[in-house]
Structure formats: C-alpha cells, structure tokens
C-alpha positions in Angstrom: 27.5 -12.1 13.5 26.0 -13.9 10.2 25.8 -11.5 7.9 30.5 -10.9 8.8 31.0 -14.6 8.4 28.9 -13.8 4.7 32.0 -11.5 4.3 34.7 -13.5 5.3 33.1 -16.7 3.9 32.9 -14.7 0.7 36.2 -13.5 0.4 37.1 -17.6 1.5 36.1 -18.0 -1.9 37.4 -15.8 -3.9 40.9 -17.1 -3.7 39.7 -20.4 -4.5 40.0 -22.8 -7.7 37.0 -22.6 -9.2 35.0 -25.8 -9.9 33.7 -26.2 -13.1 30.7 -28.8 -13.1 29.3 -30.2 -15.6 25.6 -28.5 -17.4 22.6 -30.3 -16.2 20.8 -33.0 -18.6 19.0 -31.1 -20.8 14.7 -31.5 -19.7 16.3 -31.7 -16.4 14.7 -30.0 -13.4 18.0 -28.9 -12.7 18.1 -27.2 -16.0 15.6 -25.2 -14.6 18.2 -23.8 -12.0 19.0 -20.0 -11.3 15.9 -17.6 -9.7 12.7 -16.8 -11.4 10.4 -13.8 -10.6 6.8 -12.7 -11.1 4.2 -10.3 -10.1 0.2 -9.5 -10.3 -0.8 -6.2 -9.8 -4.7 -5.4 -8.9 -5.0 -1.8 -9.5 -8.2 -0.2 -8.6 -11.0 1.0 -11.6 -11.1 4.0 -10.0 -8.2 6.0 -9.5 -7.2 9.7 -11.1 -9.2 13.2 -10.4 -13.1 13.1 -9.0 -15.0 15.9 -9.9 -17.5 17.6 -7.2 -20.4 19.9 -9.3 -23.5 21.5 -6.8 -26.2 23.0 -8.9 -28.9 23.9 -7.0 -29.7 21.0 -4.3 -28.4 18.3 -6.1 -24.7 17.0 -6.1 -23.3 15.3 -8.5 -19.8 13.3 -8.9 -17.4 12.0 -11.7 -14.0 10.3 -11.6 -13.3 7.7 -14.2 -16.3 9.1 -16.9 -18.5 7.8 -14.5 -21.5 10.0 -13.4 -23.0 9.7 -9.7 -25.3 11.6 -8.3 -24.2 12.3 -4.8 -25.8 12.2 -1.1 -25.5 14.7 1.8 -26.7 15.4 5.1 -26.0 17.9 7.5 -22.7 18.7 5.0 -21.2 15.0 5.0 -21.3 14.4 1.5 -21.4 10.2 -0.1 -21.7 8.6 -3.1 -21.3 5.3 -4.3 -20.1 3.6 -7.6 -21.9 1.6 -9.6 -20.0 -2.5 -9.2 -18.7 -1.4 -6.5 -16.5 0.4 -8.2 -15.5 2.5 -5.1 -17.5 5.1 -2.6 -16.4 7.8 -1.6 -18.0 9.7 2.3 -16.8 13.7 3.1 -18.3 16.6 4.8 -18.0 20.8 3.1 -15.6 22.5 5.2 -17.2 25.6 6.9 -16.1 28.2 4.2 -17.5 25.6 1.6 -13.5 26.2 0.6 -13.1 21.9 0.4 -14.0 18.4 0.3 -12.3 16.5 3.1 -12.9 12.9 3.7 -12.6 9.6 2.7 -12.2 7.5 -0.7 -13.5 3.9 0.0 -12.2 1.5 -2.9 -13.1 -1.8 -2.5 -11.7 -5.3 -2.3 -9.7 -7.4 -4.6 -7.5 -11.0 -4.8 -4.9 -8.4 -3.3 -6.9 -7.8 0.3 -9.5 -4.4 1.1 -11.4 -3.2 1.1 -9.3 -0.1 2.6 -10.2 4.3 3.0 -7.7 6.8 2.0 -7.7 9.9 2.6 -9.0 12.8 0.2 -8.8 16.4 -0.2 -10.6 18.0 -3.0 -10.2 22.3 -3.6 -12.7 24.4 -4.9 -11.2 25.2 -9.0 -14.5 27.5 -9.2 -17.8 28.3 -8.1 -19.9 24.6 -7.3 -17.4 22.2 -8.5 -14.0 20.5 -6.1 -12.0 18.1 -7.5 -8.5 16.5 -6.1 -6.8 12.7 -6.7 -7.7 10.0 -5.8 -4.5 7.7 -5.1 -5.8 4.3 -3.9 -3.5 1.5 -3.1 -2.4 -1.5 -5.9 -2.5 -4.4 -4.4 -1.0 -6.9 -5.6 2.1 -10.5 -4.9 5.3 -10.8 -5.6 6.8 -14.3 -6.7 10.6 -15.0 -6.1 11.1 -18.6 -6.5 15.0 -19.8 -6.1 15.6 -22.9 -8.1 19.1 -25.3 -6.7 20.7 -29.0 -7.3 21.4 -30.4 -4.5 23.8 -33.3 -3.1 21.7 -36.4 -3.1 20.6 -35.0 -7.6 17.4 -33.6 -6.0 16.4 -30.4 -6.5 15.2 -27.9 -4.4 12.6 -24.6 -5.2 12.3 -22.0 -2.0 9.5 -19.4 -2.4 9.4 -16.5 -1.2 7.0 -13.8 -1.0 7.1 -10.0 0.7 3.6 -9.3 1.0 2.6 -11.6 2.6 4.9 -14.5 3.2 2.9 -17.3 1.8 6.2 -19.1 0.8 7.0 -19.5 4.0 3.3 -20.4 6.0 1.2 -21.5 3.1 2.5 -23.1 0.1 5.8 -24.3 1.3 7.6 -26.0 -0.8 10.0 -28.1 -0.9 11.2 -29.6 -4.3 11.6 -28.3 -8.0 10.2 -31.9 -9.8 9.8 -31.9 -13.9 8.6 -34.0 -16.6 8.6 -33.2 -20.1 6.9 -29.7 -20.1 5.2 -29.9 -17.0 6.5 -28.5 -13.9 5.4 -29.5 -9.8 6.2 -27.4 -6.7 6.6 -31.2 -4.3 6.3 -30.1 0.1 8.9 -32.7 2.0 7.2 -34.8 3.7 7.2 -34.0 7.3 5.5 -35.5 10.8 4.7 -38.4 9.1 2.5 -36.7 6.3 3.0 -37.2 2.5 4.4 -34.8 0.2 1.7 -33.0 -1.3 1.8 -30.4 -4.8 1.7 -27.1 -4.2 1.2 -26.0 -7.9 2.0 -28.1 -11.2 2.1 -25.9 -13.8 4.8 -25.9 -17.1 8.4 -24.8 -18.7 7.5 -22.4 -21.8 11.0 -23.8 -23.2 11.2 -21.0 -26.1 11.1 -17.8 -24.2 12.6 -19.1 -20.7 9.3 -19.0 -18.3 7.6 -20.9 -15.2 3.7 -20.9 -15.2 2.0 -22.0 -12.5 -1.8 -21.6 -10.9 -2.5 -20.1 -7.8 -6.1 -20.2 -7.2 -6.2 -18.0 -3.6 -4.1 -15.8 -5.1 -4.9 -13.8 -8.5 -4.3 -17.1 -10.4 -1.5 -18.0 -13.0 2.0 -16.1 -12.5 4.8 -16.0 -14.8 8.2 -16.5 -13.6 11.2 -14.8 -16.0 15.0 -16.5 -14.7 17.4 -13.8 -14.1 20.1 -13.2 -15.4 23.2 -14.2 -12.8 24.4 -11.3 -12.2 20.3 -8.8 -13.1 19.5 -6.8 -9.5 16.6 -8.2 -7.8 14.4 -7.4 -4.9 15.1 -10.8 -3.6 17.4 -9.9 -2.0 18.4 -7.0 0.3 20.2 -4.1 -1.0 20.3 -6.2 -5.1 22.5 -7.7 -6.7 25.6 -6.8 -7.0 25.3 -4.8 -4.0 27.5 -1.6 -3.8 29.5 -1.4 -0.3 27.2 0.5 2.0 28.0 4.5 3.2 26.0 6.3 5.9 23.2 9.5 4.4 21.6 11.5 7.1 18.0 10.8 5.8 16.7 13.3 3.8 14.4 16.5 4.7 10.9 16.0 3.4 7.7 18.4 4.4 6.1 15.6 6.9 7.0 17.8 9.9 10.6 15.4 11.2 13.4 17.3 11.0 16.7 15.4 9.9 19.9 15.0 11.4 23.5 13.1 12.0 23.4 10.1 13.4 26.7 11.4 15.4 24.8 15.0 16.1 22.2 13.3 18.5 25.0 11.1 20.2 25.5 8.0 18.3 27.9 5.8 17.3 27.8 5.5 13.5 30.6 3.6 12.3 28.5 1.1 15.4 25.0 1.2 12.9 27.2 1.4 9.9 28.3 -2.3 10.5 24.6 -3.4 11.9 23.3 -2.3 8.3 25.7 -4.2 7.0 25.4 -6.7 9.0 21.4 -6.6 7.7 22.7 -6.5 3.8 24.8 -8.9 3.6 21.7 -11.2 5.3 21.8 -14.4 3.1 18.1 -15.9 1.2 19.0 -19.1 1.9 15.9 -20.3 3.6 12.5 -19.3 3.9 12.8 -18.7 7.5 15.5 -16.3 6.9 14.7 -12.9 9.0 13.0 -10.2 6.0 13.7 -6.8 7.1 12.2 -4.1 4.9 13.0 -1.3 6.7 14.2 0.4 9.9 14.4 4.0 10.8 15.6 6.1 14.2 15.6 9.2 14.9 16.9 10.4 18.6 15.9 14.3 20.1 13.2 14.1 17.9 15.5 14.2 14.7 15.4 11.9 12.0 19.2 10.1 11.8 18.7 6.4 10.4 16.6 6.0 7.4 16.9 2.2 5.1 14.6 0.4 3.3 15.3 -3.1 1.7 14.0 -6.0 -1.0 13.0 -2.9 -2.4 10.8 -1.2 0.0 10.9 2.6 0.2 10.5 5.8 2.1 7.0 6.3 -0.3 5.4 2.9 -0.1 3.0 2.4 2.9 3.8 -0.8 4.5 0.9 -3.1 6.1 1.3 -2.7 9.5 -0.9 -5.4 10.5 -1.6 -5.8 14.3 0.5 -2.9 15.0 -2.5 -0.2 14.5 -4.6 -1.9 17.3 -2.5 0.8 18.7 -4.1 3.9 17.4 -7.3 2.6 19.6 -5.5 3.6 22.2 -4.1 6.8 21.0 -7.3 8.2 19.1 -9.0 7.3 22.7 -6.5 10.0 24.8 -6.6 11.9 20.8 -10.8 12.0 21.5 -10.3 12.6 25.7 -7.5 16.0 25.4 -10.5 17.2 22.8 -13.0 17.4 25.5 -15.6 14.5 23.6 -17.4 12.4 26.6 -15.1 10.3 27.8 -13.1 8.0 29.6 -11.0 5.3 30.3 -13.6 3.7 32.7 -16.7 5.1 30.0 -18.6 1.5 29.8 -18.8 -0.5 26.9 -22.6 -1.0 26.7 -24.1 2.3 27.2 -21.6 4.1 25.2 -22.6 1.7 22.0 -26.3 2.3 22.8 -26.2 6.1 22.7 -26.2 7.5 26.8 -28.1 4.0 28.2 -27.4 0.5 29.1 -29.0 -2.3 27.4 -32.5 -3.5 29.9 -32.0 -7.5 30.8 -28.1 -6.8 29.4 -26.0 -9.5 31.3 -24.2 -8.1 35.0 -20.1 -8.9 33.3 -21.5 -7.0 29.9 -22.7 -4.3 32.3 -19.7 -3.8 34.2 -17.1 -3.5 31.0 -15.4 -0.7 30.3 -12.9 1.3 27.6 -10.4 0.6 30.0 -11.1 -3.4 29.8 -10.5 -3.2 26.5 -7.7 -1.6 25.4 -6.0 -3.7 28.3 -7.9 -7.0 26.6 -9.5 -7.7 29.5 -13.3 -7.7 28.1 -13.5 -11.1 28.9 -15.3 -11.7 26.0 -15.2 -15.1 24.8 -12.7 -14.1 22.1 -9.0 -15.1 22.1 -6.1 -15.0 18.7 -4.5 -18.4 19.8 -7.6 -20.5 19.7 -9.6 -20.7 16.2 -12.7 -22.3 17.8 -13.6 -19.2 19.7 -16.8 -17.1 18.6 -14.3 -14.1 19.2 -11.7 -15.2 16.9 -11.2 -12.8 13.9 -12.0 -14.8 11.6 -15.0 -15.9 12.8 -16.7 -12.2 13.2 -19.9 -12.9 10.5 -21.8 -9.9 8.9 -21.0 -6.6 8.3 -21.1 -4.1 11.4 -17.8 -5.5 13.7 -19.3 -4.1 16.6 -22.5 -5.0 16.8 -21.1 -9.0 16.3 -18.1 -8.4 19.1 -21.3 -7.0 21.4 -23.1 -9.8 20.9 -20.6 -12.2 22.4 -20.3 -14.9 25.1 -18.6 -13.8 28.0 -16.4 -16.4 29.5 -15.1 -14.1 32.5 -15.3 -10.8 35.2 -13.6 -8.0 32.9 -10.0 -7.1 34.0 -10.0 -11.2 35.8 -7.6 -12.1 32.7 -5.4 -10.5 29.8 -6.6 -12.7 26.4 -5.2 -11.3 23.1 -8.9 -10.0 21.1 -9.3 -8.1 17.7 -11.8 -7.5 17.5 -11.8 -5.9 21.4 -9.6 -3.2 20.3 -11.5 -2.3 17.0 -14.5 -1.9 19.3 -12.3 0.6 22.1 -12.2 2.7 18.9 -15.8 2.0 18.1 -16.4 3.3 21.7 -14.2 6.5 21.1 -16.1 7.6 17.7 -19.4 6.8 19.8 -18.5 9.2 22.4 -17.3 11.6 20.2 -20.4 11.4 17.9 -18.5 11.2 14.1 -17.4 8.5 12.3 -13.5 6.9 12.9 -12.5 8.0 9.4 -13.3 11.3 10.8 -12.1 10.7 13.9 -8.4 9.2 12.6 -8.6 12.2 10.1 -8.9 15.3 12.8 -7.4 13.6 15.6 -4.0 11.9 14.1 -3.7 12.5 10.8 -4.1 15.6 10.3 -1.9 16.9 13.5 0.5 14.5 12.7 1.1 15.9 9.4 0.5 12.7 8.6 -1.4 12.5 4.2 -1.2 9.5 3.3 -3.1 6.2 4.5 -4.5 2.8 4.0 -7.4 2.2 6.4 -9.3 -1.8 5.8 -13.2 -0.6 6.8 -15.7 -3.0 7.3 -19.2 -3.4 6.4 -20.3 -0.2 7.1 -17.3 1.5 6.6 -16.1 1.7 10.1 -12.4 1.6 10.6 -11.2 -1.5 11.8 -8.6 -0.8 14.1 -8.1 -4.6 14.9 -5.4 -4.3 12.2 -3.8 -3.8 8.9 -4.0 -0.1 8.5 -1.0 1.1 6.4 1.3 3.3 6.8 4.2 5.3 5.4 7.0 4.5 7.1 7.7 7.4 8.5 4.2 8.0 10.0 5.1 4.9 11.2 7.7 6.6 13.4 5.8 9.7 14.8 3.4 6.7 16.3 6.2 5.8 19.0 7.7 9.5 19.0 4.5 11.5 20.5 4.8 9.0 23.3 8.9 9.6 23.5 7.6 12.9 23.8 4.6 12.7 26.4 1.9 13.4 24.0 3.0 15.8 21.7 4.0 17.0 18.1 6.1 19.4 17.5 4.3 21.2 19.4 0.3 20.1 19.7 -0.5 18.3 22.3 -2.0 15.2 21.0 -3.1 13.7 23.8 -1.8 14.6 28.1 1.8 13.0 28.7 -0.3 11.4 31.6 -2.8 9.3 29.3 0.9 8.5 27.3 2.3 7.4 31.0 -0.3 5.1 31.5 -0.6 4.0 28.1 2.6 2.7 28.4 2.7 1.7 31.8 3.2 -2.0 32.2 -0.6 -2.9 33.7 -1.4 -6.7 32.2 0.4 -10.2 31.3 -0.7 -12.7 28.8 1.2 -15.4 30.0 3.7 -15.6 33.8 6.8 -16.9 31.8 6.6 -13.5 29.1 9.5 -11.4 29.1 6.6 -8.3 27.7 3.8 -6.3 29.5 1.1 -5.1 27.8 -0.4 -1.3 28.5 -3.2 0.5 26.8 -3.1 -1.6 23.3 1.2 -0.6 23.7 3.7 -3.8 24.5 6.0 -3.9 27.5 9.4 -4.5 27.2 12.3 -3.5 29.4 16.3 -3.8 28.0 19.6 -4.5 29.6 21.8 -1.0 29.0 24.5 -0.1 30.3 24.6 -2.2 33.6 20.8 -1.1 33.8 17.1 -1.5 32.9 15.6 0.6 30.4 11.8 0.7 29.9 10.5 0.4 25.8 7.4 0.4 24.6 6.3 -0.4 21.4 3.2 -1.0 18.7 3.8 -5.0 17.2 2.3 -6.3 14.0 2.6 -10.1 12.1 5.8 -10.7 10.0 7.8 -7.5 12.1 5.8 -4.8 12.3 7.0 -2.1 15.0 7.4 1.1 16.9 9.6 1.2 19.5 10.1 4.4 22.0 12.8 4.7 25.1 11.3 7.9 26.8 14.4 7.4 29.0 17.4 7.5 25.9 14.6 9.7 24.3 14.8 7.0 20.9 12.4 6.1 19.0 12.9 3.3 16.1 11.3 1.3 13.8 11.5 -1.8 11.7 9.1 -3.5 9.4 9.4 -6.2 7.2 8.3 -9.1 5.4 8.1 -12.3 8.4 4.2 -13.2 8.1 2.7 -15.7 10.4 7.0 -16.4 11.5 6.9 -15.9 15.1 10.7 -16.5 16.0 11.7 -14.1 13.8 8.8 -11.7 13.2 9.6 -10.0 16.6 13.6 -10.1 15.7 13.8 -6.3 15.3 13.1 -6.4 19.4 16.9 -8.5 19.3 18.3 -6.6 16.8 17.3 -3.1 19.2 19.6 -4.9 22.0 22.1 -6.2 20.6 23.0 -3.4 17.1 20.8 0.1 18.3 21.6 0.3 22.1 25.4 -0.2 21.9 25.1 2.4 20.0 23.0 5.3 21.3 25.8 7.6 23.6 23.7 8.6 26.9 23.5 12.1 26.9 
C-alpha cells in the first residue's frame, strides 16, 4: 500500500508548481545536501591459481608467488601460507584425478575467517591446479544529507552489509564548522547527543571524509549527481518501469518456468515487486529487501534483486545457517552413519564412551535436545551475561568450550535460543561420521544439491561454524526449503528421508507462550491463513531478513534476503509479505 501511495504522491507533485528555494549559505552544513556514497573493499592477499605438485613423497603448493611444502596424512593434504595469508585442506580422489577441499581465508576488518570450496584437477602427472576465489569483504556507506524545516541538517546513514547506520552509529544530523564536519546522534531517553564521527570536507574535490575505526578506517564520500544511479535506492535512479520476466535457466539444477505456468497470478506478483521498488528510503528503519525468489511445483518462477544485489553474489544467511545442522544430521543418517536423534552428545563427542564423572544432566543430553534448543546449557542469545552467549565463547575449540558450559536445567525441559548449541549439533554429526564438518557438508549437501559456491565461517580448529553466518548464492539458499518441500529429495537424489524432513519441520517446541512461531529441528514453523483455512510453513531464519520458506500444501518455496540487520521489527518482514502479497497470488491446484 505504501508503494502505491508513493506513486500517487509523485504524480501529484509533478502537477504542482515548483517551489523555488534559496541556495544554501556557503560554508553551512546545508551546503552539503544530497546523497553521498563511500566504499572500502578488503581483498584477501591470496587468490587466483593454486598449484599442487608431488615429487616422490614431497608435496609442494604454489599460489601468488609463494611456495610452501604441504603435509599429507592418509590422502588428506594441507598447508598454511606464511603470515596467516591462507590455508588449504583437501583430499586426493581414489583415482588421483582431482583434489577436493577448502580454502580458508583469514579474517580481516570485513569479517571471517571463511572457507570456500576448491577443486584442483590433474593437468599432468603429479600436478594439480584450480582457482581460489575468496570472499571479498567490505563496507558500503550511503549518507543522505537534507536540510530540515527547523534549520538543522539531517543525516541518514545506511550500510547494506551490516546495517551499521541503524544499530551502531545512529547519526541524526550533520554539523559543520568550516571544513570540520560531524555526524551527531539525537538526544534520546535523557541521554545527551554524541558525536559518531568527526571528519573533514574537501571543497576542491567535493569530498566528505569520516573515520570509522572499527570498520577499517577512513571513508571518503563522493556526492552523487541528482540523476546519478545509486544502489541506495531499490532499483537505482531513475527507475525503469518493472516488467516481469521468468528467471533464466542456469546450470545449477533449477528448472525454470513462468508464474502463469505454475498457477500464480502474474499481475499480483508484479504489483508486489513494484511496491518494493517504490519503497522510499527515507528512514534508517525502512525495509531493505535485497532479493525475492519463488519456486512452485519445483520450478523457479521469480528472481528479483534490489539495492545492487544479484544472483552471482553470495549473501550472508546469518542464523538461517543453523538449519543446515539439522539437514546435515538427516543426510548423515540417510548415508548410513551411526547416528540418530537419540545419540548421546557427550558419548559421541568423546569418541564413543561417556566421560568419567559427568553430571547426570549432561549424560542425558541427546542430539535431539541440541536440534530443538532444549539442551539445558546456561546459554541464551537474549542474555549477554550467560556464559553460553555466542560472543562469550572463547578459545579456538568452540566444541570444547560449549561442552564445558554449566547446566541450568534438565535437557528437554525448556527451549532457549542458543547458537553454540546448534553448532555443537553439527559437531556431533561430524564426529559420528568420522569426517570434518567442511568435508561432510561438501559430500552430503553441496555436491548433491549442485551448490558450487559458498563461504563458511570457520572456528580456530577449522571446523565449519554452524551457529550461523555462512554465505550462499540466492538460488542455492532457496534449495534448502525446496528439498523439504520435496520431502527430502533434490532432482531425484535422496538427501535425507521424508520422515526426517517431516520431523524437522514439525512444531515440537515454543520459545515463549506468546510467540506466533514454533520450532522443529532448527527450522521455524508458522501457520498462514489461506483461502479460509490455515497452511503450515516452515523456514530457516537469519538476522536482517534472511528467510528460506517452504509450504508443502501449496508446493511452494520462497526466499527473502535483506539488510535490516538487528532491526527486529523489519528483520522478518518477509513473513508479512508472504501473507499479504504472495499467497493471494497462488491459485490452488
């Protein structure tokens, strides 16, 4: 509705006489009005072609001019570059035609460390090579400066990667003294205004420079012209009229079709996308949708991106990545590994025997308790003072630190949201399977789902951190829900059983009596009104608006990706969009 109001108002303004206003006074803050843009990208040192060669028992690795010796242990190959410039862990295939593994890039000001999939193919006897494509991390800032009616100069700071303008910096106005400029917060709840950042204005080059020490240093902002395109807006500026086009076919396992082919009302969906495009970016809390994808009857029928995002860019999934631990458990059971939902956590993590003198509550903890977040650990993501709060877990071995947490209740008694518990579930699966988490994910999830590009956060022990933060291409993110809609299969391949899928997406626990949602095995459950009845949805959910949603009854899968990080009012607005725009467009058949 808001979008159509925007169109109507724009039409009214076009018919009104233009009000002529005086030019801002030279040297004033108002003189700096307009949209400003700045960006810094942190490019990892090591990227490009990786070569591994063998001469007798000695293995040698070469990348970006660096040559190091690699170690080999039972066909597993690894090496570390000097100065923590990167690491490789891989395995030689039985026919020695390829080496598959992961490149681990170090952390920098943009985040990390991250692991990405790498395949080296044999080019000649005893020599293998392949491309390392690390994740380029960075920050983009948009600064909208406008004079207000009271004479102050407003400053709106937007940051699509982490929403830092909303929850960290929170500037309200721009102040200026000569060439010194300041971003200043509003006085709120009795707290005085504070200076977010002090910088300078370069009049000769028309540049604003602000220092953000926690985000890599100084950012030089360039003022954009009135009609210059910018990803600050959903579809740039000026915006072309939206016309629906079916998604293009790619070599990623998705069949494609049009909306009408699968019984969806194209006009309604076009209205929805036009509403998103017309969203006014006039507030730090405005919904920022980065992508919307829809599949029905197993076919991809809608793929739309906003704010400069696109289908070839891996997007942060945040806590939606927890759902992978559930899928990985089901896949390991399907593969025949000695694992079940009743597997004892401490027994599996201790190599098959229960540790001596372990307290009874820890002895009783099972994989199911971790998957339903009813472990009993003193861990609560809503309470920073609990020892299991994600940022309070110290040391390289996150599994060990989690297992050492104190207990506060009997397992199964109460569901409490705990990120490190979800990560420990992945550790239990990997220990039971006898394979590293990265290798297990590649074999059981990525390969059968045609997922070729991803970036996984890793711990100090190089385990895939399943508490959240992995980055996937949007089409691959949609596959998570689609496999459950398919009752555990993808293009004829069984990833996990239909029974596991049913249990994982069943309403097993609640986090509160007032919550509209329930919880299964690391999947959320929510019932929607549809044509006079309720239909059940389940979804992987991540901070900022990351949603991979399945609705079995309608043979429907939906993805939302967004940038409203730590904005809890807008962080799951995609759920409302499903009810108000998408479900009304679905014809039952």
